[in-house]
PABAVEX-91266 format. One record per residue: residue in three letters; z, y, x of N, C-alpha, C in turn. Coordinates in steps of 0.1 Angstrom, whole numbers, padded with zeros to 4 digits, always signed. Atoms other than C-alpha are relative to their C-alpha. Last residue first. Layout:
# PABAVEX-91266
ALAZYXZYXZYX...
# end
This chain:
# PABAVEX-91266
SER-0016+0002+0006+0972-0393-1215-0003-0018+0005ALA+0004+0005+0013+0936-0383-1196+0022-0008+0001ALA-0007+0015-0007+0944-0357-1171+0000-0010-0014ILE-0022+0003+0002+0938-0322-1186-0009-0020-0001ARG+0002+0017+0007+0902-0311-1167+0016-0003-0003GLU-0009+0010+0002+0909-0270-1163+0000-0016-0003PHE+0009+0007-0008+0884-0246-1170+0008-0011+0006LEU+0009+0001+0016+0908-0231-1202-0012-0007+0009VAL-0003+0009+0008+0934-0230-1175-0006-0005-0012LEU+0003+0012-0005+0919-0209-1153+0002-0011-0006ARG+0017-0001+0003+0923-0174-1166-0009-0014+0000ASN+0009+0012-0007+0961-0180-1168-0015-0001-0001ASP+0006+0019+0004+0963-0149-1185-0001-0005+0011ALA-0007+0005-0003+0981-0111-1167+0001-0014-0003LEU-0001+0004-0009+0954-0092-1173+0003-0007+0008ARG-0008-0009-0010+0945-0101-1206+0005+0004+0013SER-0012+0010+0001+0914-0123-1216+0009+0013+0003SER-0010+0000+0015+0883-0112-1224+0014-0004-0003TYR+0000-0011+0002+0874-0104-1191+0001+0003-0014ALA-0013-0007-0003+0881-0139-1182-0002+0017-0001SER-0012+0006+0007+0860-0154-1207+0007+0007+0011ARG-0005-0003+0018+0828-0137-1198+0015+0000-0004LYS+0004-0017+0005+0829-0139-1166+0008+0008-0013TYR-0014+0002-0005+0837-0181-1163+0004+0018-0003GLU-0011+0005+0011+0807-0182-1185+0012+0003+0006PHE+0003-0007+0014+0785-0160-1163+0011+0000-0013TRP-0009-0018-0002+0802-0171-1131-0003+0007-0012THR+0011-0005-0010+0783-0208-1145+0012+0009-0001PHE+0008-0006+0006+0808-0239-1151-0003+0010+0004GLU+0009-0013-0004+0819-0269-1141-0002+0009-0010LYS+0016-0004+0004+0851-0286-1150-0007+0011+0011TYR+0004-0007+0004+0884-0283-1127-0015-0004-0004LEU-0011-0011+0007+0907-0300-1108-0011+0006-0012SER+0004-0014+0002+0880-0329-1098+0010+0006-0011GLU+0007-0004+0017+0899-0362-1094-0006+0017+0009LYS-0007-0007+0008+0906-0374-1053-0003+0004-0011GLY-0012+0001+0008+0891-0394-1032+0008+0000-0007LYS+0004+0013-0001+0863-0373-1020+0016-0011+0000ILE-0009+0011+0015+0871-0342-1040+0003-0011+0013LEU-0020-0002+0001+0864-0321-1008+0009-0005-0009SER+0000+0005-0014+0824-0332-0998+0023+0002+0003PRO-0001+0019+0005+0816-0332-1040+0016-0002+0014LEU+0007+0010-0003+0826-0293-1040+0003-0008+0001PRO-0009+0010-0008+0852-0284-1070-0017-0007+0010ALA-0001+0016+0005+0821-0264-1093+0010-0006+0011ILE-0009-0002-0009+0807-0231-1100+0007-0013-0006LYS-0016+0010+0006+0776-0231-1114+0008-0003+0012GLU-0006+0016-0019+0753-0201-1098+0018-0009-0015SER+0006+0012+0004+0735-0181-1133+0005-0013+0008LEU-0006-0001+0009+0756-0146-1126-0004-0017-0004PRO+0006-0006+0006+0750-0148-1090+0006-0001-0014PRO+0014+0014+0004+0781-0157-1072-0011+0012-0010GLY+0005+0014+0015+0807-0130-1067-0009-0004+0000GLY+0012+0008-0009+0821-0105-1032+0000-0010-0016PHE+0004+0016-0001+0845-0082-1048-0009-0004-0003TYR+0015+0007-0001+0846-0053-1023+0004-0014-0007ILE-0004+0019-0001+0879-0033-1032-0014-0001-0003MET+0016+0002-0003+0884+0008-1017+0005-0020-0001SER-0002+0006-0007+0925+0019-1020-0016-0002-0009VAL+0017+0005-0004+0934+0049-1024-0001-0009+0004ARG+0005+0014-0006+0975+0056-1031-0018+0000-0001ALA+0007+0002+0010+0991+0092-1038-0010-0015+0011LYS+0013+0001-0006+1023+0096-1022-0015-0005-0009MET-0001-0008-0010+1060+0105-1034-0016+0002+0003SER-0002-0009+0004+1067+0076-1061+0001+0019+0002ASN-0009-0002-0009+1044+0053-1049+0006+0008-0009THR+0001-0015-0006+1030+0034-1079+0009+0004+0014LEU-0013-0009+0007+1038-0004-1083-0005+0013+0009VAL-0007-0012-0007+1004-0024-1076+0012+0008-0006ARG+0001-0010+0008+0996-0062-1086+0005+0016+0008HIS-0006-0011-0003+0994-0098-1073-0005+0015-0010ARG-0003-0013+0010+0984-0130-1083+0007+0013+0011VAL-0013-0010+0000+0968-0149-1054-0001+0009-0007SER+0005-0012+0002+0936-0177-1057+0015+0011-0006ASN-0006-0004+0011+0951-0206-1039-0003+0019-0008PHE-0002-0019-0001+0928-0224-1018+0009+0007-0009ARG-0004-0004-0014+0932-0263-1021+0002+0012+0005GLY-0016-0003+0000+0927-0262-1056+0008+0005+0012ASN-0003+0009+0007+0892-0280-1057+0020+0001+0002THR-0011+0010-0009+0884-0261-1029+0005-0003-0004MET+0009-0001-0008+0848-0241-1054+0011-0010+0016VAL+0008+0011+0004+0880-0239-1077-0009-0004+0010GLN-0012+0010+0006+0900-0219-1061-0008-0006+0000LEU+0003+0010-0011+0869-0201-1046+0007-0009-0001SER+0013+0014-0009+0860-0193-1079-0001-0008+0014ASP-0004+0015+0003+0895-0180-1087-0013-0004+0002GLY+0002+0000+0018+0897-0156-1062-0007-0013-0007VAL+0010+0012+0003+0911-0157-1023-0001+0003-0016ASN-0004+0012+0009+0921-0122-1013-0007-0011-0001VAL+0012+0012+0008+0914-0107-0981+0012-0003-0008PHE-0005+0014+0014+0934-0077-0972-0007-0003+0001PHE+0003+0002+0009+0916-0052-0941+0012-0008-0006SER-0003+0011+0006+0933-0034-0913-0011-0003-0016ASN+0012+0002-0012+0932+0004-0898-0008-0015-0003GLN+0011-0008+0002+0950+0017-0931-0014-0004+0009ASP+0007-0002-0014+0978-0005-0928-0015+0006-0002PRO+0013-0005+0003+1002-0011-0958-0004+0009+0014PRO-0005-0012-0011+1037-0032-0953-0018+0004-0002VAL+0004+0002-0011+1030-0058-0983-0004+0014+0007SER+0007-0008+0004+1062-0062-1012-0010-0001+0018ILE-0004-0004-0017+1069-0096-1017-0014+0015-0003TRP+0011-0008-0005+1069-0112-1055+0009+0011+0016SER-0005-0014-0004+1089-0142-1063-0012+0012+0003GLY+0002-0006+0009+1067-0165-1082+0005+0006+0001ASP-0018+0000+0008+1082-0198-1061-0001+0014-0008SER+0000+0010+0012+1044-0198-1051+0016-0002-0004LEU-0004+0015-0004+1045-0165-1038-0006-0008-0008SER-0013+0010+0004+1034-0130-1055-0005-0018+0006ILE+0006+0010+0007+1018-0104-1041+0007-0009+0002GLN-0007+0015-0003+1026-0067-1040-0006-0012-0006LEU+0008+0019+0006+1004-0038-1034+0017-0009+0004GLY+0002+0001+0009+1021-0001-1032-0002-0014-0003SER-0001+0010+0004+1024+0017-1001-0001-0002-0011THR-0007-0003+0010+1004+0043-0988+0007-0019-0011ASN-0014+0007-0003+0990+0043-0957+0003+0003-0005ASN-0007-0010-0010+0954+0044-0970+0014-0007+0002SER-0004-0015+0001+0935+0013-0982+0006+0011+0004ARG-0002-0004-0009+0913-0018-0979+0007+0014-0005LEU-0007-0010+0001+0908-0046-0996+0000+0014+0012VAL-0008-0005-0013+0885-0077-1000+0003+0017+0001SER+0002-0013+0002+0878-0095-1026+0011+0003+0015ILE-0016+0000-0008+0870-0137-1024+0000+0023-0002ILE-0002+0011-0009+0853-0157-1049+0005+0012+0014GLN+0009-0002-0007+0853-0134-1083+0008-0012+0010PRO+0003+0018+0006+0884-0144-1110-0018+0004+0009ASP+0017-0008+0002+0906-0115-1092-0014-0014+0000THR+0009+0012-0010+0942-0132-1101-0013+0006+0001HIS+0011+0003+0005+0965-0104-1121-0006-0010+0011GLU+0000+0008-0006+0997-0083-1121-0013-0013-0003GLY-0010+0010+0010+0993-0051-1141-0005-0013+0014PHE+0011+0008+0007+0977-0016-1120+0013-0017-0004GLY+0010-0005-0002+1000+0013-1114-0013-0013-0004ILE+0006+0004-0006+1032+0000-1126-0012+0006-0002ILE+0008+0002+0014+1060+0026-1132-0009-0010+0011ASN+0020+0001-0011+1087+0017-1103-0008-0003-0015ARG+0004+0007-0001+1123+0026-1125-0012+0001+0007ASP-0007+0010-0008+1149+0052-1127-0007-0014-0005THR-0003+0011+0000+1137+0067-1159+0004-0011+0007LEU-0007+0000+0011+1133+0100-1155+0004-0017-0007ALA-0019-0007+0004+1139+0099-1120+0000+0001-0013GLU-0004+0018-0007+1101+0068-1121+0017+0014+0007ILE-0008+0010+0007+1091+0099-1143+0003-0013+0001GLU-0011-0003+0013+1095+0129-1123-0002-0011-0010PRO-0018+0000-0005+1083+0116-1088+0007+0005-0012CYS-0011-0002+0017+1052+0098-1105+0012+0001+0004PRO-0014+0009+0000+1024+0094-1073+0005+0008-0013PRO-0012-0015+0001+0988+0099-1085+0016-0008+0004TYR-0010+0002+0006+0967+0060-1078+0015+0011+0001HIS-0014-0008+0002+0937+0062-1075+0010+0000-0007ASN-0011-0005+0003+0913+0032-1072+0009+0010+0006LEU-0010-0007-0010+0875+0026-1060+0018+0004-0010ARG-0013-0009+0004+0864-0005-1069+0003+0012+0008PHE-0008-0009-0008+0830-0021-1056+0006+0009-0008VAL-0005-0013+0007+0811-0048-1075+0014+0004+0011SER-0011-0010-0010+0794-0081-1067-0002+0008-0005ASP-0007-0007+0011+0769-0105-1090+0011+0008+0004SER-0016-0001-0001+0749-0118-1060+0007+0010-0013GLN-0003-0005+0008+0711-0114-1072+0013-0005-0003GLU+0006-0013+0006+0696-0109-1040+0007+0001-0019ASP+0012+0001+0012+0721-0136-1027-0007+0011-0007MET+0015-0006-0011+0737-0127-0996-0008+0001-0011LEU-0002-0013+0000+0774-0128-1017-0016+0003+0002LEU+0003-0005+0014+0762-0166-1031+0002+0012-0001LYS+0010-0002-0003+0752-0178-0990+0002+0010-0020SER+0007-0014-0003+0785-0170-0980-0017+0003-0007PHE-0013-0016+0010+0807-0196-0998-0010+0010+0003VAL-0003+0003+0011+0782-0227-0984+0008+0010-0012ASN+0008-0011+0010+0767-0209-0957+0007-0005-0016ARG-0008-0011-0008+0787-0233-0929+0000+0007-0012GLN+0007-0010-0003+0771-0266-0946+0009+0012-0003GLN+0019-0001-0006+0780-0292-0932+0000+0009-0005LEU+0011+0006+0006+0823-0285-0942-0017+0000+0006LYS+0010+0011-0005+0847-0289-0919-0011-0006-0010LEU+0000+0011+0005+0872-0270-0936-0010-0011-0001GLY-0009+0007-0004+0876-0244-0907+0009-0012-0013ASP-0001+0009-0013+0840-0244-0903+0014-0006-0001ALA+0008+0014-0001+0841-0236-0943-0006-0002+0013MET-0006+0004+0008+0867-0204-0938-0006-0015-0001MET-0013+0008-0013+0849-0197-0906+0006-0008-0008GLU+0010+0010-0014+0814-0194-0926+0012-0001+0007LEU+0001+0013+0006+0836-0170-0957-0004-0016+0004ILE-0015+0008+0000+0853-0151-0931-0006-0009-0007GLU-0008+0005-0011+0818-0141-0918+0013-0006-0001CYS+0011+0017-0002+0802-0135-0954+0009-0012+0014ALA-0005+0009+0006+0832-0108-0960-0008-0016+0004MET-0013+0006-0007+0827-0092-0927+0001-0009-0011LYS+0002+0008-0015+0791-0087-0935+0013-0003+0004LYS+0004+0009+0007+0798-0074-0974-0001-0012+0015VAL-0011+0010+0010+0819-0052-0960+0001-0013+0003ALA-0011+0004-0010+0799-0034-0935+0007-0014-0004SER+0012+0011-0007+0772-0036-0963+0008-0007+0012VAL+0002+0019+0005+0798-0021-0984-0009-0005+0007TYR-0007+0009+0003+0806+0007-0964-0003-0016-0008ASP-0007+0002-0013+0775+0023-0955+0005-0009+0002ASN+0014+0010-0006+0756+0018-0985+0008-0005+0012LEU+0004+0015+0008+0786+0036-1000-0008-0015+0009ALA-0021+0003-0006+0793+0068-0974-0003-0015-0006CYS-0005+0006-0013+0753+0068-0982+0013-0006+0006ARG+0009+0014+0000+0753+0071-1021+0000-0007+0018PHE-0004+0016+0006+0781+0094-1014+0000-0012+0000LYS-0009+0000-0011+0762+0120-0991+0008-0011-0005GLU+0002+0010-0015+0735+0113-1013+0004+0001+0006PRO-0005+0009+0002+0750+0133-1039-0002-0017+0010ASN+0005+0008-0009+0745+0164-1023+0001-0010-0007ASP+0018-0003-0006+0745+0194-1043+0001-0007+0006GLY+0004-0016-0004+0778+0181-1064-0018+0003+0005PHE+0004-0005-0012+0786+0149-1065-0001+0010+0001VAL-0012+0000-0005+0797+0145-1104+0000+0004+0015SER-0009-0008+0011+0763+0155-1120+0012+0003+0007SER+0006-0010-0001+0745+0127-1097+0003+0019-0002PHE-0010+0000-0010+0770+0100-1110-0005+0012+0007ARG-0011-0005+0006+0752+0102-1143+0007+0007+0012GLN-0007-0016-0001+0720+0098-1123+0012+0005-0008SER+0018-0002+0007+0720+0060-1117+0005+0015-0003ILE-0010-0010-0002+0735+0040-1092-0005+0014-0008SER-0001+0004+0011+0715+0009-1098+0011+0015-0006GLU+0013-0007+0008+0690+0017-1068+0013-0002-0021GLN+0003-0014+0000+0723+0007-1049-0004+0012-0012ASN+0019+0003+0000+0733-0027-1061-0004+0020-0003THR+0006-0006-0015+0768-0026-1051-0016-0003+0002THR+0003+0004-0006+0780-0016-1088-0008-0007+0012LEU+0016-0004-0006+0803+0008-1093-0008-0018+0001LEU+0005+0012-0002+0838+0011-1107-0019-0001+0000LEU+0012-0006+0002+0855+0051-1102-0008-0024-0002TYR+0007+0009-0004+0889+0043-1111-0014+0004+0000GLU+0014+0001+0009+0922+0059-1124-0005-0007+0012VAL+0011-0001-0007+0954+0046-1123-0006+0007-0010TRP+0004-0016-0005+0986+0045-1139-0002-0001+0011GLY-0007-0001-0014+0983+0012-1156-0003+0012+0003VAL+0001-0013-0006+0968+0002-1188+0006+0002+0009ASP-0006-0001-0016+0960-0032-1201-0004+0016+0000GLY-0015-0003+0001+0950-0035-1241+0010+0008+0013ASN-0007+0007+0000+0918-0059-1236+0016+0005-0008GLN-0002-0005+0010+0896-0032-1227+0004-0009-0011GLY+0005+0009+0008+0894-0033-1195+0003+0003-0017ILE+0008+0008-0013+0921-0009-1174-0009-0016-0011SER-0005+0010+0009+0934+0020-1197-0012-0006+0012LYS-0012+0006+0010+0948+0042-1174-0008-0011-0011ASN-0015-0008+0000+0916+0064-1169+0008-0005-0005GLY-0013+0007+0006+0882+0045-1156+0014+0012+0001TYR-0015-0001+0004+0850+0060-1145+0008-0001-0012GLY-0010-0013-0003+0823+0041-1141+0012+0001+0003PHE-0007-0003-0011+0807+0006-1144-0003+0017-0004PRO-0009+0006-0006+0806-0017-1172+0005+0010+0008SER+0004+0005+0007+0806+0007-1196-0011-0014+0005PRO+0010+0011-0009+0828+0022-1175-0008-0004-0013PRO-0009+0017-0003+0842+0052-1198-0009-0007+0011GLY-0007+0012+0007+0829+0075-1179-0001-0001-0011VAL+0006+0018-0010+0807+0093-1152+0006-0013-0009LYS+0014-0002-0002+0812+0128-1171-0013-0014+0007GLU+0001+0008+0014+0852+0116-1177-0017+0003-0002LYS+0005+0015-0002+0853+0130-1137-0003-0005-0012GLU+0009+0001-0005+0843+0165-1147-0004-0013+0004SER+0015-0001+0009+0864+0167-1174-0014-0003+0016LEU+0003+0011+0004+0893+0154-1154-0013+0004-0008PRO-0016-0004+0018+0896+0184-1130-0009-0012-0004LEU+0004-0005+0008+0879+0168-1095+0006+0004-0016SER-0011-0013-0001+0906+0156-1068-0005+0008-0006PHE-0013+0004+0005+0897+0119-1074+0008+0019-0005PHE+0001+0004+0012+0859+0130-1067+0011-0003-0001ASN+0007-0011+0005+0871+0147-1029-0003-0004-0020VAL-0011-0016+0000+0897+0123-1023-0005+0009-0007ALA-0006+0004+0013+0867+0090-1031+0011+0016+0001GLU+0011+0000+0014+0841+0110-1006+0006-0005-0010SER+0001-0011-0005+0868+0110-0973-0008+0005-0020GLU-0011-0003-0002+0874+0076-0980+0003+0016-0004LEU-0003+0007+0018+0841+0068-0981+0009+0001-0009LYS+0014-0011+0005+0833+0091-0947+0004-0004-0017SER-0006-0010+0003+0872+0073-0933-0011+0008-0008ILE-0014+0002+0005+0863+0038-0936+0000+0014-0004PHE+0005-0001+0016+0828+0046-0928+0009-0005-0005GLU+0014-0011+0005+0833+0061-0895+0001-0006-0010MET-0012-0007+0005+0865+0034-0889-0008+0012-0009PRO+0002-0013-0006+0832+0014-0881+0012+0008-0008VAL+0002-0008+0009+0836-0025-0896+0003+0014+0000GLY+0013-0007-0003+0839-0048-0867-0004+0008-0016HIS+0001+0004+0012+0875-0072-0882-0018+0011-0001ASN+0009+0000-0007+0889-0068-0852-0008-0008-0010ILE+0004-0019-0008+0918-0067-0876-0006-0007+0013VAL+0005-0003-0006+0922-0091-0912-0003+0012+0017LYS+0011-0013-0004+0948-0092-0936-0008-0005+0016PHE-0005-0003-0012+0960-0125-0958-0007+0013+0010PHE+0000-0019-0002+0958-0134-0988+0002+0003+0009GLY+0012-0010+0005+0957-0170-1010-0006+0016+0007PHE-0003-0015-0001+0994-0173-0992-0013-0002-0014GLU-0006-0004-0002+0994-0210-0983+0002+0014-0005GLU-0009+0011+0009+0968-0228-0988+0007+0005+0000CYS+0001+0001+0009+0946-0198-0976+0003-0008-0009ALA-0009-0011+0006+0967-0188-0950-0008-0005-0013GLU-0016-0002+0006+0965-0217-0938+0002+0006-0001VAL-0002+0006+0008+0928-0217-0941+0012-0005+0001LEU-0004-0001+0008+0928-0189-0921-0001-0011-0016LEU-0012-0008+0006+0943-0200-0893-0002+0007-0016HIS-0013+0007+0005+0923-0226-0884+0009+0007-0012LYS+0007+0007+0010+0889-0205-0884+0011-0013-0008SER-0004-0005+0015+0907-0179-0867-0002-0009-0008ASP-0013+0012+0012+0915-0207-0838-0003+0009-0015PRO+0006+0017+0004+0882-0191-0817+0007-0007-0009LYS-0007+0013-0011+0898-0153-0817-0005-0011-0002SER+0012+0001-0019+0872-0124-0822+0009-0012+0008LEU+0005+0005-0002+0890-0124-0861-0012-0001+0009ASP+0003-0003-0009+0924-0119-0855-0016-0004+0001ILE+0013+0014+0002+0937-0137-0888-0007+0014+0014LEU+0007-0011-0008+0972-0120-0892-0007-0009+0005PRO+0006+0005-0012+0998-0140-0919-0014+0010+0004ILE+0010-0004+0002+1021-0116-0937-0010-0010+0007GLY+0007+0016-0002+1052-0130-0927-0012-0002-0007SER+0009-0003-0013+1068-0092-0927-0010-0016+0002PHE+0005+0021-0003+1073-0094-0961-0006+0003+0011PHE+0014+0002-0005+1081-0050-0962+0003-0014+0001THR-0003+0006-0014+1116-0037-0981-0012-0008+0001THR+0011+0010-0006+1109-0011-1006+0002-0010+0018PRO+0006-0005-0012+1142+0010-1014-0009-0010+0003LYS-0006+0001-0015+1149-0002-1048-0008+0006+0013ARG+0007-0007-0002+1142+0007-1091+0009-0001+0018ASN-0007-0003-0013+1160-0020-1106-0007+0005+0011ARG-0009-0004-0001+1133-0027-1134+0011+0000+0016ILE-0006+0006-0009+1096-0025-1129+0014+0004+0000PHE-0008-0005-0011+1078-0004-1154+0010-0014+0005SER-0010+0010-0003+1049-0009-1178+0008-0001+0015PHE+0001+0005-0017+1032+0020-1193+0013-0010-0002GLN+0017+0009-0004+1024+0020-1230-0002-0006+0009GLU+0001+0016+0006+1054+0033-1238-0006-0006+0003LEU-0006+0015-0010+1053+0063-1218+0000-0013-0002ALA+0012+0008-0005+1037+0082-1243+0002-0005+0009PRO+0008+0010+0005+1073+0082-1263-0017+0000+0009LYS+0001+0012-0001+1088+0094-1231-0007-0006-0014SER-0014+0000+0010+1072+0129-1231+0003-0018-0001MET+0002+0002+0013+1046+0131-1200+0017-0011-0008PHE-0018+0004+0004+1047+0147-1165-0008-0003-0019VAL-0014-0008+0002+1007+0149-1156+0014-0004-0006MET-0007+0008+0008+0974+0130-1146+0012+0009+0001
# end
């Protein structure tokens, strides 16, 4: 990605009134080794739909190896990276996010978590030893998936659900439709100096899956939206993980947990590299509020399959409220 003329920049979105970043100090911090974590998880999901976890059990070796592989890939010439693009649905993408006109100052690799599906076209890009990338990816995703399932089981405990694996079993299913994403946000000092604004790397959205687990290098940019609509900047932490509630988990908890709206602004001086595991259910899985969480209340959502919701979500724009189409409309 290189400096662009003003007309070429018109496709991108900016945040006005660029100011020094002020980090929000109130992000919930969950120590997964502590016995009270299940209650803190529920509180965090109700208030923010977002939290940070420590003592997560993912070896730092797995994190650093995969990040190193990602940095090596994104450092390749564009012509080499484009050999594994465009994403259909998996592969390399640059600036274009989805098929509905959304763009961002980002390049990415979107991958299935099914290792057997990482096709031959990736081998040509990862040099003489594509197995090195495959192994780094497999180690990392396996460890993060295990952590995500533990978190979901703690949430079920905190909600006093009889079936402790009611959420986690959807990620553990062999047919689980989970995906993994590597994002690279190059610095853009010339552009931000020219416009005196922050350029948006990835526009505001919620994640449609059950849960998202994010790790990034020590570079700022991530913002989440609070319940009043204000945006707050999340302090970077390369040793911890950030977890998002997804739309599907919001539905399953009948709106008790909030799917967090978030975005990424570019850092004018440093490249940001993030790695996100999106834990999704099988395509045929029916998504609906759990009966035990509806008692004495009305169901806020219609039942739908993950395939139906995924198809609807991916045919919308990033910033759209995707769940509104699946809400039950109260009788007037």
